[in-house]
N, C-alpha and C positions, 0 to 999 in steps of 0.2 A: 286053289285052283278049282274051277268048275268041273263037275264030272262030264264024261264024254256025251251024255244024253242032254245035259243042259243047254247045249248049243245046237241041237237038232233043227231048231227053228230057221237056222242059217241056210239049210237045204232048200227052203221055200222061197228065199230071197230072189227078187227079179234081177239083181245084180249078177246072179250066176249065169245069166243068158248073154252077158256083154263082156268085152275085154276089160281085164283089170285096169288097163290105162285110162279107161274113162273116169276112174275113181282116184286118180293120182291128182292131188291139189295143185301140182305145178303144171298141169296140162290145160288149164283154162276151160275145163269141161263141167264147171260147177252147175251151170243151168241143166245140162243134160242129165247129170247125176241127180240133181234135185227133182227133176221131172220123173225120172224112173223110180227114185226113192219115195216120192210122194204118192205113187200109185201101188206101192209094194204091200203085199198082204202081211208082211212081218215088220212093218215100219216101227210099231211101238216096242217090239222086242229089241229091235236093232238100236233104237234110240236109247233105251234103258241100258243096253250092253255098252254102246259107245260112250255114254256119259259116266257110268259106273264101273264097269269091269273090262272094257275094250282096251285096245291098243292105247298106250300113253302117246300123246301127240308128238312129243319130242323123239319117239322112236320111229313112228310110221305115219308120215304126213299123207293121209288119204281122206276121201270123203267118206263118212259113215253116217248113215240114216239122213242123208241130204245135208249134213253140216260138215263145214271145213274144220281143220283142227283149231283154227283161231275162234270160229264160232262156238266150238265145244269148250274151249277155254273160257270164253265169256260167260257162257251158261253155267259152268262149274262154279265160276267166281260168284255170279249172282246167287247161286244156290247154297254158297258157302261150302263148296266141296274141295 
């Protein structure tokens, strides 16, 4: 498990300024989330966390780093993860 300081970058995420419901994959807000994520100052850290250390897609279906759970699974598969 990552130390408490390892995720401090999350405090700088633009997603903190919006309702968590915008990041629910089943809310059809993918384009809104992708727009917000695309201009976020911590997008790279979030993407790395989402693909490597973040929530497992079967547990929490949410947009992370502008990617749906299905998109993350495809990327992981291509990367052999």
